[in-house]
MARKOLDREN-380259 format. One record per residue (C-alpha): x, y, z; residue in three letters. Coordinates in steps of 0.02 Angstrom, whole numbers, plus 50000, padded with zeros to 5 digits. Example, Ala and Ser with C-alpha at 12.3 -4.5 7.8 and 13.67 -1.06 7.14 Angstrom:
2
506154977550390ALA 506844994750357SER 
This chain:
202
498255098349696UNK 496525104149643UNK 495445115549753UNK 494315100849794UNK 495825090349846UNK 496445104749954UNK 494735105450038UNK 494835086950079UNK 496575089150153UNK 495965103650260UNK 494525093250325UNK 495705078850362UNK 496875090250459UNK 495425096650563UNK 494875078750597UNK 496565071450644UNK 495945067150816UNK 494495057350740UNK 494415038650719UNK 495315031150568UNK 494275015350594UNK 492675025350570UNK 493335033550412UNK 493915016750346UNK 492205009250380UNK 491355023750291UNK 492445021350138UNK 492115002550145UNK 490245006150141UNK 490515017249989UNK 491555004349894UNK 491774987449982UNK 492674978849837UNK 494004992349831UNK 494314991950019UNK 494354973250049UNK 494094974750238UNK 492974984450355UNK 494374989450475UNK 496164995950459UNK 497614983850475UNK 498114978650651UNK 499754981050745UNK 500104962450722UNK 499974963750533UNK 500984979750537UNK 502404970450626UNK 502484956950492UNK 502584969950355UNK 503874980150451UNK 504984964850474UNK 504984961250288UNK 505304978750218UNK 506914981150119UNK 507524998950098UNK 509355002650065UNK 510185019350106UNK 509835026249932UNK 508135018249911UNK 506315022849939UNK 504765012349974UNK 503065013049889UNK 501375008149955UNK 499905004149841UNK 498295007349937UNK 498765018250086UNK 497045017750168UNK 497105026650335UNK 498975023750356UNK 499045008150464UNK 500385000250354UNK 501165017250319UNK 501525017450505UNK 502495001050486UNK 503695009650366UNK 503975023950487UNK 504235011350628UNK 505555002950520UNK 506515019350526UNK 506175024850348UNK 506095043950337UNK 504425050750281UNK 505145059150127UNK 505665041850063UNK 503915034550079UNK 502715035949931UNK 500935030749970UNK 499715028949825UNK 497875030349870UNK 496545031749736UNK 495125035849856UNK 495085054849874UNK 494425054850053UNK 495755042750112UNK 497145051850019UNK 496615067950105UNK 496615059350274UNK 498355052350243UNK 499045069350196UNK 498325076850353UNK 498885063050471UNK 500605059650395UNK 501175076650327UNK 502975070950307UNK 502645056850183UNK 502285058249997UNK 500435054749969UNK 499925052249788UNK 498075053149751UNK 498165043249591UNK 498365026949499UNK 499785015749559UNK 500025009349382UNK 500825026249344UNK 502115023849481UNK 503625024849364UNK 503075041349287UNK 502615048649456UNK 504225043649543UNK 505275049549397UNK 506875042449321UNK 507915047149474UNK 506935034649581UNK 506525021049456UNK 507565005949503UNK 507785012549679UNK 506175006349759UNK 506754993849888UNK 505014987349928UNK 503274989449856UNK 501894984949979UNK 500224981149899UNK 498674983350006UNK 497454983149861UNK 496234968249864UNK 497014960949707UNK 495924945449702UNK 494404956249663UNK 495244963649508UNK 495214956549331UNK 496784947049281UNK 497264960349154UNK 497234973849289UNK 498214962749410UNK 499544960549276UNK 499664979349247UNK 499924982349433UNK 501234968649446UNK 502144975149293UNK 502114992849362UNK 502804986249527UNK 504294977649448UNK 504624992549334UNK 505245003049481UNK 506184989749581UNK 507954983149559UNK 508124966849464UNK 507844951849578UNK 506784961349703UNK 505184955049783UNK 503604964449827UNK 502464961849976UNK 500584959549972UNK 499464957550123UNK 497844948150107UNK 496424940550208UNK 496574923850117UNK 497574908850175UNK 498114903950000UNK 498974915149874UNK 497804928849811UNK 498804929649648UNK 498854916349513UNK 500734914349511UNK 500844904249350UNK 499744916249252UNK 500704931449314UNK 502444923949296UNK 502784924549483UNK 503464914149622UNK 502914917949799UNK 502804912149977UNK 501874917350132UNK 503074926350249UNK 501884928950393UNK 500144925950462UNK 499194933650607UNK 497524928750681UNK 497564945350775UNK 496814955250633UNK 495024957750575UNK 494934947050472UNK 496494936250501UNK 497844941350378UNK 499344934650284UNK 500814943350203UNK 501504936150043UNK 503134940049954UNK 503214938349765UNK 504624939049639UNK 504814935449454UNK 504824916949409UNK 
């Protein structure tokens, strides 16, 4: 952790009682395409994700796009110990907030495409679920493919990953990416209304 990162974590710890919604909105203003929404995920969306998480006794879970931790909370609610949760967040302010608010989880301020190298050989193949909160539809197809490939590189063969989105239809071009998928849940009680999709290799 660099000195500047440490400063962000210290600020986040001091502001733990502050509003995650306000922080999320501030980061949305700074980079709306990267955030995808102006508010954190709702309890209703969190429940759908929680009900679809797979994590065996020797497995971990990974989150791409931790934000302010709304979906991170779903993993903890599912009974997954914090030290088996790896949350990737590329926004430095949000990563600092996550480290301050959820000190027991593993927060990685970095690129999720490097997940295999960051998790290390002892965890590659032992990621029960990857949950993608990145607004994938805003990304070029080549970048989408890199993220999907990185996702499958750390999961057991035959696994599926989860992606939540504010679109009714699939945000991923399944044919182009070599995927099959289905919507596993929808809630109107989110701003905006949200769906959770599961994808696996075709």
